[in-house]
C-alpha positions in Angstrom: 103.6 162.1 205.5 102.9 163.6 208.9 101.1 166.9 209.0 100.2 169.1 211.9 98.9 172.6 212.6 100.9 174.9 214.9 98.6 177.4 216.5 98.8 179.6 219.6 96.9 180.8 222.5 97.2 184.2 220.9 99.7 186.4 219.0 103.3 186.8 220.0 103.5 183.5 221.9 106.4 181.9 219.9 104.6 180.0 217.2 107.3 180.6 214.6 110.1 179.7 217.0 108.4 176.5 218.0 107.6 175.7 214.3 111.3 176.2 213.4 112.4 174.1 216.4 110.3 171.2 215.4 111.4 171.6 211.8 115.1 171.8 212.7 115.1 168.6 214.7 113.2 166.7 212.0 115.6 168.0 209.3 118.6 166.9 211.4 117.0 163.5 211.7 117.0 163.3 207.9 113.4 164.1 207.3 112.1 166.2 204.4 110.3 169.1 206.0 107.9 171.7 204.6 106.6 174.6 206.6 103.4 176.2 205.2 102.2 179.6 206.3 98.6 179.9 204.9 98.2 183.6 205.7 101.0 186.1 206.6 99.7 189.5 207.8 101.4 192.7 208.8 104.2 192.3 206.2 104.5 194.2 202.9 105.2 192.5 199.6 108.9 191.6 199.4 109.6 191.9 203.1 110.8 188.9 205.1 108.0 187.3 207.1 107.7 184.4 209.5 109.0 181.9 207.0 112.2 183.9 206.6 112.8 183.4 210.3 112.1 179.6 209.9 114.6 179.4 207.0 117.3 181.3 209.0 116.9 179.3 212.2 116.9 176.0 210.3 119.9 177.0 208.2 117.8 176.7 205.1 117.3 173.0 205.5 113.5 173.1 205.1 111.2 174.1 202.3 108.7 176.9 203.0 105.5 177.9 201.3 103.4 181.0 201.9 99.9 181.0 200.4 98.6 184.6 201.0 100.0 187.8 202.3 98.3 191.0 203.5 100.1 194.2 204.6 98.1 195.2 207.6 98.7 193.4 211.0 95.1 192.2 211.4 93.3 188.9 211.3 93.5 187.5 207.7 89.8 188.0 207.0 89.9 191.6 208.0 93.3 192.2 206.4 92.0 190.7 203.1 88.9 192.8 203.1 90.7 196.0 203.8 93.4 195.4 201.2 91.0 194.3 198.4 93.1 191.2 197.9 91.4 187.7 197.6 90.7 186.1 200.9 92.3 182.7 201.7 89.9 179.8 201.8 90.3 176.4 203.4 90.1 174.7 200.0 93.2 176.7 198.9 95.1 175.4 201.9 93.9 171.8 201.3 95.0 172.0 197.6 98.4 173.4 198.6 98.9 170.6 201.2 97.8 168.0 198.6 100.6 169.1 196.4 103.3 168.9 199.0 105.8 166.0 199.2 107.5 165.6 202.5 108.0 163.5 205.6 106.8 166.3 207.9 104.5 169.3 207.1 104.0 172.0 209.6 101.1 174.5 209.0 101.8 177.6 211.0 98.7 179.6 211.8 98.2 183.4 212.3 97.3 184.2 215.9 95.0 181.7 217.6 93.0 178.7 216.4 89.8 180.5 215.6 91.2 183.5 213.8 89.1 183.9 210.7 90.7 183.4 207.3 87.8 184.9 205.4 84.3 186.4 205.9 82.7 183.0 205.6 84.1 182.3 209.0 86.6 179.6 208.0 89.5 178.9 210.3 92.4 176.5 210.4 90.3 174.4 212.8 88.3 173.4 209.7 91.3 171.4 208.5 91.1 167.8 209.7 94.6 167.8 211.1 96.2 167.3 214.6 97.2 170.5 216.4 100.2 171.5 218.4 99.4 174.4 220.7 102.0 177.1 221.5 101.3 179.0 224.7 102.8 181.6 227.0 103.4 180.6 230.6 102.0 183.7 232.2 98.8 184.6 234.1 95.7 184.1 232.0 97.1 181.4 229.7 95.1 178.6 231.4 91.9 180.1 230.2 93.1 180.6 226.7 94.6 177.1 226.5 91.4 175.5 227.9 89.2 177.3 225.4 91.5 176.2 222.5 91.3 172.6 223.8 87.5 172.8 224.1 87.2 174.2 220.6 89.3 171.4 219.2 87.3 168.8 221.1 84.0 170.2 219.8 85.3 169.8 216.3 86.8 166.3 217.0 90.3 167.5 216.3 93.3 166.0 218.1 95.4 168.2 220.4 98.9 166.7 220.4 100.1 168.8 223.3 101.3 172.2 224.3 104.7 173.9 224.1 105.6 177.0 226.0 107.2 179.2 223.3 109.1 181.8 225.3 109.8 180.9 228.9 111.3 183.9 230.8 114.7 183.8 232.6 113.0 184.9 235.8 109.6 183.3 236.0 107.0 184.5 238.4 104.7 182.3 240.5 102.1 182.0 237.7 104.7 181.1 235.1 106.2 178.4 237.4 102.9 176.8 238.4 101.3 177.0 234.9 103.8 174.4 233.6 102.1 171.9 235.8 98.6 173.2 235.2 98.6 173.5 231.4 98.2 169.7 230.9 95.4 169.6 233.5 93.3 172.3 231.7 94.0 171.1 228.1 93.9 167.3 228.7 97.0 167.0 226.6 100.7 166.7 227.6 103.2 169.5 227.9 105.6 168.8 225.1 108.3 171.4 225.7 109.5 174.6 227.2 111.7 176.9 225.1 113.5 179.9 226.5 112.6 183.5 225.6 114.6 185.3 223.0 115.6 182.0 221.2 114.7 183.5 217.9 117.8 185.7 217.9 120.3 182.8 218.2 122.4 181.2 215.4 121.2 178.0 213.9 123.6 175.8 215.9 122.7 177.2 219.2 119.0 177.2 218.2 119.1 173.5 217.4 120.8 172.7 220.7 118.1 174.6 222.6 115.4 173.0 220.6 116.7 169.5 221.4 117.0 170.4 225.1 113.6 172.1 225.2 111.3 169.7 223.2 109.8 166.4 224.2 111.1 163.2 222.4 107.8 163.0 220.4 108.9 166.3 218.8 112.5 165.1 218.3 114.0 166.4 221.5 115.3 165.2 224.8 113.2 167.4 227.2 111.9 165.6 230.3 108.6 167.2 231.5 108.8 165.4 234.9 112.3 166.7 235.6 111.5 170.2 234.5 108.4 170.9 236.6 109.9 169.4 239.7 113.0 171.6 239.8 113.4 174.6 242.0 110.8 177.4 241.7 113.5 179.8 240.5 113.7 178.5 236.9 113.1 175.2 235.2 116.2 174.4 233.2 115.6 172.2 230.1 117.6 169.0 230.4 119.5 168.4 227.1 
């Protein structure tokens, strides 16, 4: 069983879309896929959260598991404290993962790597698992990506690589050059570039975009060398 954490350089960077893209390609390849969301925040009981998006984008071909939910859109530790609900602990995540049977397990975090799950300061970085980093492409991302890579190295955790989760149709100078610089500052490869607004597509179009936008190690056909060397107007994923 392969298990990886999907974290981000911050919130709103496309973690759920990247998680669904990796899951969709693995499911198409015949793998049993489970997507785990340890802590969902900002969603009321009964409302669809991130896992509902994963289920929709993968046409229901993956199994999903949510461990804790808090209604306010805050870090899990703060949201748990304010709601009076029990905080999530790393041992809870470890027990849940131990009970999963699958070929691929994707653990989607909330926000960035060091977002606290509880007031004891536990984070997903406390899990001894490899990490896939989802990043924006815009100005400022190099610092956030470098800090995440440094935090992982300090904890002796493996950074598999970085995926840009929502690349704009009209990238500016920073967004173009950061595709080349992200591997330099993280010390890990760029493993994909997915277009913005991909989360609103139907499952068929989503899978096609995922295959064109993700590196072969994630099940796709994306060529990093070809992408970053294209014209500065817009890198177009090669599918």
